[in-house]
N, C-alpha and C positions, 0 to 999 in steps of 0.2 A: 123479695130476695131473688137474686139471680146469680148464677155461677157458671164457670166454664163448661160444666157438664151439660148445660142447657144449649150449647153451641156446637156447630159442626166441627170447628177447630178449637183446639185448647189454647191455653195461655202460652205465650203472650200475643197470640194472633188477634188482637182487638175483640176479644170475646164479648165485650160489653156493648158493642155497636148495635146489635140487634135489640138488646134490651132498651137502649136509648130510643130507637125508633118506635118500639112498641109502647113506650112510656109517653112518646109525643113530646119529649122535653129536650132542651138543649143540654149538652154534656156538662157544662159547668154547674147546672142545677142538680146534677146527680153525683153521688160520692161512692168511691169504692173503698173497701177495706180489705187489706191484704196482709197475710202472715208470711209471705214468701216473696222474694224479689220478683218472680214472674208475675205474680198477681198485682204488684205495683206497677210493673211495666205495662201490663195489660190495660189497667185503669188509665194510666197517663197516655198510652197510645190511643185510647178512646176519648182523650181530652177532658177527662174527669178529675175532679178533686179526689186525692187519695189520702187515706189515713193507714199507716202501716203499724202493725202490732207484730214486731219481730219475734220469731221463734228463738229459742235459746241456742239453736244450731247455727244460725247465720248471725254474723256480727251487724250491729246497727248501721255500720257504713254501707252495707249492701242495699240499704233502703233510702239512699240519698235522693232519689227522684220523688219521694212521697212528700206531700205538702204538710203532713203532721206525722211525727213518730212518737208512739207512746208505748210504755211497757205493759199497759193493760187497758182494756176498753173502759175500765172504771175511770180512767184519766180523761176520757172524752166526756166533757161537760158542755153545758150550754155557753159557758164563758170561753172555753177553748174553741167551740165552733164559731162563736161570734168573732173571736180574735183571728181565727183562720179566714173567715169571710172578709173581714176588714183588710187583712194583709193581702189577700188575692185580688180585691178590688182596687188596691192603691195603684 
């Protein structure tokens, strides 16, 4: 688990870039989960796959950059992740 609080600069200033370096993994193999547009933007700016769980305050349209938008993390299943992976690799 890694968040913007672990970085010198906050979102959306590519806060996940150092996490990617520390993990020694390519960005597409890592995923970000955001509940605010800034979190989605930060994940996408770091070339990561992003799942958005919009808060009730922001309209779902504010999360248009996310690869998957769900109402609850309970909706993130193996099947939805497999479908996302397939769509992104096409």
